[in-house]
C-alpha positions in Angstrom: -69.7 -77.5 -16.6 -72.0 -76.7 -20.1 -71.1 -73.3 -22.0 -74.2 -71.5 -24.0 -73.8 -69.6 -27.1 -75.3 -66.1 -26.9 -76.2 -63.7 -29.1 -77.4 -59.6 -28.1 -79.7 -57.6 -30.5 -78.6 -54.3 -30.5 -75.4 -54.9 -30.4 -74.9 -50.6 -30.4 -76.7 -50.2 -27.6 -75.3 -47.5 -24.7 -75.9 -50.8 -23.2 -73.8 -53.1 -24.4 -70.2 -52.5 -23.1 -72.2 -53.1 -19.3 -72.7 -56.5 -20.9 -69.7 -57.0 -22.1 -67.9 -56.4 -19.2 -70.7 -58.7 -16.9 -69.9 -61.6 -19.1 -66.3 -61.1 -18.2 -67.3 -60.5 -14.4 -69.9 -63.6 -14.1 -68.0 -66.4 -16.6 -67.7 -68.8 -13.7 -71.2 -68.5 -12.7 -72.9 -68.4 -16.2 -70.0 -69.5 -18.7 -70.0 -68.7 -22.8 -68.3 -69.8 -25.5 -69.6 -68.1 -28.3 -70.8 -64.4 -28.0 -72.6 -62.8 -31.2 -73.4 -59.1 -31.4 -75.8 -57.9 -34.4 -77.5 -54.6 -35.3 -79.1 -53.3 -38.4 -76.7 -49.9 -37.7 -73.4 -51.5 -38.6 -72.0 -48.0 -38.0 -72.9 -47.7 -34.5 -71.9 -51.2 -33.8 -68.2 -51.5 -35.0 -67.1 -49.4 -32.0 -69.1 -51.7 -29.4 -67.8 -54.5 -30.9 -64.0 -53.5 -31.6 -64.4 -52.8 -27.7 -65.5 -56.0 -27.5 -62.5 -57.7 -28.9 -59.9 -56.2 -27.3 -61.8 -56.7 -23.8 -62.0 -60.0 -24.4 -58.5 -60.4 -25.4 -57.6 -59.1 -22.3 -59.9 -61.0 -20.3 -61.6 -63.8 -21.5 -59.2 -65.0 -24.7 -61.2 -68.5 -25.0 -63.7 -66.4 -25.9 -65.6 -66.8 -29.8 -66.4 -63.0 -30.0 -67.8 -61.6 -33.4 -70.3 -58.9 -34.0 -72.5 -58.7 -37.7 -75.4 -57.1 -39.2 -76.2 -60.6 -40.9 -79.0 -62.5 -39.4 -77.6 -65.7 -41.0 -74.6 -64.7 -39.1 -75.9 -63.9 -35.8 -78.8 -66.1 -35.0 -77.8 -70.0 -36.1 -77.4 -72.8 -33.2 -77.7 -70.0 -30.4 -78.9 -71.0 -26.4 -80.0 -67.4 -25.4 -80.9 -64.3 -27.1 -81.1 -61.3 -25.4 -82.9 -58.6 -27.1 -82.5 -54.7 -26.8 -83.4 -53.5 -29.8 -84.6 -49.5 -30.2 -86.9 -49.3 -32.9 -86.0 -45.3 -34.7 -83.2 -45.2 -32.4 -82.6 -42.1 -30.4 -84.1 -39.7 -32.9 -87.6 -41.1 -32.9 -87.4 -41.5 -29.1 -86.6 -37.4 -29.6 -89.8 -37.2 -31.1 -92.0 -39.5 -29.0 -90.7 -36.8 -26.7 -91.1 -34.0 -27.9 -94.0 -33.8 -29.7 -96.6 -34.8 -27.0 -94.9 -32.1 -24.8 -95.6 -29.6 -27.5 -99.2 -30.1 -27.5 -98.9 -30.1 -23.3 -99.2 -33.7 -22.8 -96.4 -36.1 -21.7 -93.9 -37.5 -23.7 -92.0 -39.9 -21.9 -90.4 -43.5 -23.4 -92.6 -45.8 -22.8 -95.9 -44.0 -20.9 -98.3 -41.6 -22.7 -98.7 -41.0 -26.2 -94.5 -41.2 -26.8 -95.0 -44.9 -25.2 -97.6 -45.9 -27.4 -96.1 -44.3 -30.8 -92.5 -46.2 -29.9 -94.6 -49.2 -29.0 -95.9 -49.3 -32.4 -92.6 -49.3 -34.1 -91.7 -51.9 -31.9 -94.5 -54.2 -32.8 -93.1 -53.9 -36.4 -89.4 -54.6 -35.6 -89.5 -57.5 -32.5 -92.1 -59.2 -34.6 -89.7 -59.3 -37.5 -86.8 -60.2 -35.5 -88.3 -62.8 -33.8 -89.8 -64.5 -36.6 -86.1 -64.5 -38.5 -84.8 -66.0 -34.8 -87.1 -68.8 -35.1 -85.9 -69.5 -38.6 -82.4 -70.0 -37.0 -82.6 -71.2 -33.5 -85.9 -72.7 -32.9 -85.0 -73.4 -29.6 -83.4 -70.4 -28.7 -84.2 -68.5 -25.0 -85.3 -65.5 -26.4 -84.7 -62.7 -23.2 -86.5 -59.6 -24.2 -86.3 -56.4 -22.2 -86.7 -53.8 -25.4 -89.0 -51.2 -24.4 -92.0 -50.4 -24.5 -92.2 -53.9 -22.8 -95.9 -54.2 -22.1 -97.2 -53.6 -25.4 -94.3 -55.3 -27.0 -95.0 -58.4 -24.7 -98.8 -58.4 -25.6 -97.7 -58.1 -29.2 -95.4 -60.9 -28.9 -98.1 -63.1 -26.9 -100.3 -62.3 -29.9 -97.9 -63.4 -32.4 -96.6 -66.2 -31.0 -99.4 -68.2 -28.4 -97.5 -71.9 -28.5 -94.1 -70.5 -28.0 -93.0 -70.8 -24.5 -89.0 -69.6 -24.5 -90.3 -65.9 -25.3 -89.6 -64.4 -21.6 -90.3 -60.7 -21.4 -88.2 -58.7 -18.3 -87.6 -55.6 -17.2 -84.9 -54.1 -14.4 -86.5 -51.2 -13.0 -88.6 -53.0 -10.3 -84.9 -54.8 -9.6 -83.4 -51.0 -9.7 -86.1 -50.4 -7.3 -85.6 -53.2 -4.8 -81.3 -52.1 -4.8 -82.4 -49.0 -4.0 -84.4 -49.8 -0.9 -81.0 -51.8 0.0 -79.4 -48.6 -0.3 -81.6 -46.8 1.7 -81.5 -49.4 4.7 -77.9 -50.4 4.1 -78.3 -54.1 3.5 -77.3 -56.7 0.5 -80.3 -56.5 -2.0 -79.8 -60.1 -2.1 -81.3 -60.5 1.6 -84.9 -59.0 0.4 -87.8 -60.9 -0.7 -90.3 -58.6 -2.8 -93.9 -59.1 -3.1 -94.8 -57.1 -6.4 -97.9 -56.2 -8.8 -98.5 -54.7 -11.8 -98.3 -53.7 -15.8 -94.7 -53.0 -17.0 -93.5 -49.7 -15.6 -96.7 -49.6 -13.6 -96.4 -51.7 -10.1 -96.1 -51.6 -6.7 -94.5 -53.3 -3.9 -97.0 -54.4 -1.2 -94.0 -56.2 0.5 -90.4 -56.2 1.4 -89.3 -59.2 3.6 -86.1 -60.0 5.3 -85.1 -63.5 4.0 -83.4 -64.4 7.1 -86.4 -63.1 9.8 -89.3 -62.7 7.4 -89.7 -59.5 8.9 -91.8 -57.3 6.7 -90.0 -54.4 6.1 -92.4 -51.7 4.5 -93.1 -50.0 7.4 -89.3 -49.2 8.2 -89.2 -48.0 4.8 -91.9 -45.8 4.4 -90.6 -44.3 7.8 -87.0 -43.9 6.5 -88.2 -42.6 2.8 -90.0 -39.8 4.6 -87.4 -39.0 6.6 -84.5 -39.2 4.1 -85.7 -39.3 0.4 -85.5 -41.6 -2.2 -81.8 -42.5 -4.4 -81.3 -44.9 -6.8 -78.8 -47.4 -5.8 -76.5 -45.9 -8.7 -77.4 -42.7 -8.1 -73.6 -41.1 -8.7 -74.0 -42.6 -12.4 -77.2 -41.2 -12.8 -78.3 -38.1 -15.0 -80.5 -35.4 -12.7 -83.4 -36.7 -14.2 -83.2 -39.8 -13.0 -82.4 -38.7 -9.6 -85.7 -36.4 -9.7 -87.7 -39.4 -11.2 -87.1 -41.5 -7.8 -86.9 -38.8 -5.4 -90.7 -38.7 -6.5 -91.1 -41.7 -5.1 -90.9 -39.8 -1.8 -94.3 -37.6 -2.7 -96.1 -40.3 -4.0 -95.9 -42.2 -1.0 -97.0 -39.5 1.3 -100.4 -39.4 -0.9 -100.7 -43.4 -0.8 -98.9 -44.6 1.8 -100.0 -48.4 1.3 -97.8 -49.7 -1.1 -93.5 -48.7 -2.5 -94.4 -47.6 -5.9 -92.3 -47.7 -9.2 -91.0 -45.3 -10.2 -92.7 -44.9 -13.7 -96.1 -44.6 -11.6 -95.6 -40.9 -11.0 -96.5 -40.1 -14.8 -99.9 -41.9 -14.6 -101.0 -40.4 -10.7 -99.6 -36.7 -11.6 -99.8 -36.0 -15.2 -100.4 -32.7 -15.0 -97.7 -31.8 -12.3 -95.2 -33.8 -14.4 -96.3 -32.1 -17.4 -95.6 -29.4 -16.1 -92.1 -29.8 -14.6 -90.6 -31.4 -17.8 -88.8 -29.3 -20.3 -90.6 -29.9 -24.1 -87.2 -27.9 -25.7 -84.8 -30.9 -23.5 -86.1 -34.3 -22.5 -84.8 -37.6 -21.2 -83.9 -38.5 -24.9 -81.6 -35.3 -25.0 -79.8 -36.3 -21.7 -79.4 -39.6 -23.1 -77.8 -38.1 -26.6 -75.6 -35.4 -24.2 -74.7 -38.0 -21.6 -74.9 -41.7 -21.3 -74.3 -42.2 -25.5 -71.1 -39.6 -24.9 -69.8 -41.6 -22.4 -70.5 -44.7 -23.6 -68.6 -44.2 -27.5 -66.2 -41.8 -25.5 -64.8 -44.9 -23.5 -65.0 -47.0 -26.2 -62.9 -44.6 -28.7 -60.0 -44.4 -26.0 -59.9 -48.2 -25.7 -59.8 -48.4 -29.8 -57.2 -46.0 -29.9 -54.7 -47.6 -27.0 -56.0 -51.2 -27.9 -56.4 -51.8 -23.6 -58.9 -51.6 -21.6 -57.2 -51.7 -18.5 -58.8 -49.3 -15.5 -61.6 -48.6 -17.7 -63.0 -52.2 -17.1 -64.6 -50.2 -14.0 -66.0 -47.2 -15.9 -69.1 -47.9 -17.1 -70.7 -50.7 -15.6 -74.9 -51.5 -15.3 -76.9 -53.4 -12.6 -79.2 -54.6 -15.6 -77.1 -56.5 -17.5 -76.0 -58.7 -14.8 -79.8 -58.8 -13.7 -80.4 -60.2 -17.3 -77.6 -62.5 -17.3 -78.6 -63.7 -13.9 -82.1 -64.6 -15.7 -80.6 -66.8 -18.4 -78.3 -68.6 -15.6 -81.6 -69.4 -13.3 -83.2 -70.3 -16.8 -80.0 -72.4 -18.3 -79.3 -74.2 -14.2 -82.7 -74.6 -13.3 -82.1 -72.4 -10.5 -86.3 -71.4 -9.6 -84.6 -68.4 -8.5 -86.7 -65.2 -8.3 -87.5 -62.7 -10.3 -89.9 -60.2 -11.5 -91.1 -60.9 -14.9 -93.9 -60.1 -17.2 -96.1 -62.9 -17.6 -99.5 -64.1 -19.1 -101.9 -63.1 -15.6 -104.0 -65.8 -15.8 -105.1 -65.5 -12.4 -101.9 -63.9 -11.1 -104.0 -61.1 -10.2 -107.2 -62.2 -9.5 -109.3 -59.5 -10.5 -107.6 -58.7 -13.7 -108.4 -60.2 -16.8 -106.9 -63.5 -17.5 -104.9 -62.1 -21.2 -103.9 -59.3 -19.3 -99.4 -59.3 -19.3 -98.4 -58.5 -16.0 -95.8 -58.1 -14.0 -95.0 -60.2 -10.9 -92.7 -62.0 -8.8 -92.1 -65.7 -10.2 -89.8 -68.9 -10.1 -87.5 -68.9 -12.7 -86.1 -72.3 -14.2 -85.4 -74.4 -17.3 -88.9 -74.8 -18.0 -89.5 -71.2 -17.8 -91.6 -68.9 -14.9 -93.8 -69.8 -12.1 -95.6 -66.6 -11.4 -96.7 -66.3 -7.9 -100.0 -65.0 -7.2 -101.1 -61.6 -5.3 -104.9 -62.1 -5.1 -106.9 -59.8 -5.6 -106.0 -55.9 -5.5 -107.6 -53.2 -3.9 -110.2 -51.2 -6.2 -107.8 -48.3 -6.6 -105.2 -50.0 -8.1 -107.1 -52.2 -10.5 -109.0 -49.3 -11.4 -105.3 -47.5 -13.0 -104.4 -51.3 -14.1 -107.6 -51.7 -16.0 -107.1 -49.0 -17.9 -103.9 -49.1 -19.2 -104.4 -52.7 -20.1 -107.0 -52.0 -22.3 -105.4 -49.0 -23.8 -102.2 -51.4 -24.3 -104.6 -54.3 -25.9 -106.1 -51.2 -28.2 -102.9 -49.7 -29.7 -101.8 -53.6 -30.8 -105.2 -54.0 -32.0 -104.2 -51.0 -34.3 -101.2 -52.9 -35.3 -102.5 -56.3 -36.3 -105.8 -54.3 -37.6 -103.9 -51.0 -39.3 -106.6 -49.5 -37.6 -106.9 -45.6 -37.1 -109.9 -46.0 -34.9 -108.3 -48.6 -32.8 -105.0 -46.6 -32.2 -107.6 -43.1 -31.5 -109.3 -45.6 -28.9 -106.2 -46.3 -27.0 -104.9 -42.5 -27.2 -108.2 -41.1 -26.0 -108.3 -43.9 -23.1 -104.9 -43.3 -21.8 -104.8 -41.5 -18.7 -101.8 -39.3 -19.8 -104.3 -38.1 -22.6 -107.7 -38.7 -21.5 -109.1 -36.6 -24.2 -110.3 -37.5 -27.4 -110.1 -34.0 -29.0 -106.0 -33.9 -28.0 -105.9 -38.0 -29.1 -107.1 -37.3 -32.6 -104.5 -34.1 -32.9 -101.8 -36.5 -30.9 -102.4 -39.3 -33.0 -102.5 -37.1 -36.5 -98.8 -35.5 -35.3 -97.1 -39.1 -34.5 -98.7 -41.0 -37.5 -96.7 -37.8 -39.5 -93.5 -38.3 -37.5 -93.5 -42.2 -38.1 -94.3 -42.9 -41.6 -92.4 -45.8 -42.9 -91.9 -47.0 -39.6 -95.7 -47.4 -38.4 -98.0 -49.5 -39.9 -100.3 -48.0 -42.2 -102.9 -46.9 -39.9 -106.6 -46.5 -42.1 
């Protein structure tokens, strides 16, 4: 069987340990011969890389594994490159969240003012990285799940319009499917979803039972009403995530037609959400104090003892396994279905064709074949059309170095929706992002 060369960009991420373990678990399904971690922060990546050396010596000794800060070592002769960059790291994520909340607006990693701030940084870093990758591996598949994926996808569409081997994908819709499987006590692989939206802003219109064809949405609606909603891996989640998933129940009480993405709550209830967020302690702080410490503590323990042992099961990530399955579908042309981000081109009939939308697609060696969802109801169209315009304007601001376009994006954003507040937020974030955004004039 063919074996593949893989690079993970963002090797120092807290998600990388999950990837390393998943490559071991799935080595028969997706065989790899070479794995390279790449990160511009060598100190952060080192403990993850050393952990990987110990893990693979124990459980995958035939794998050629290394880690580096040099693109010339990381990128040549790659088949798949997994992108999990965090432009500015967790310290800048913290500013993205704290600054807007200090001004009475939502600060969040991918939505609102914080999402747009992160988006401008990610445009800079992602575009540079993809150009570097293409110098060394012109035919590699680039599987991007760096946030904010919607803005990144729009920027990459413009920068690389003819590159058919860039795929933007997010694990959140699958996390919801897995959470539905927990709710119904069924295998998540038995569920066949229909989904439409933008990244972190979508809805499931149907979830079918693959065997019987029954639409399970009425049963899901009834069960959520009676029992609430939890993530599939609730036992591993921080409190903020439990609250976020729990809010699905509220959304389905008010808008019962579809099952919402968890992030829809920020758009539908911005005032309520803002009033229940702590401006002094946000999700970024929770990650720094929680997942960040757990992951690097596990790495330190393994390095100290020189073995992984039972810790192989300590931290794992469903999203890592999903991304490897995405690569497997492409590599072996399985045409398995995934929810991915693609150029609309009629997938959502009444949304503009050049929007980057998130829908179910069959995925094989020639990339995604999106499944059309037809015309969406006016309410959902109105929400999405506003956000598409916002995302396009912030990418305009990147390319044109335009303060005016950024101001328009901030003003139009549903989580700001006020020109004076938009200018106040934008000015504060310009100052906080000096040297990391393009200069806006």
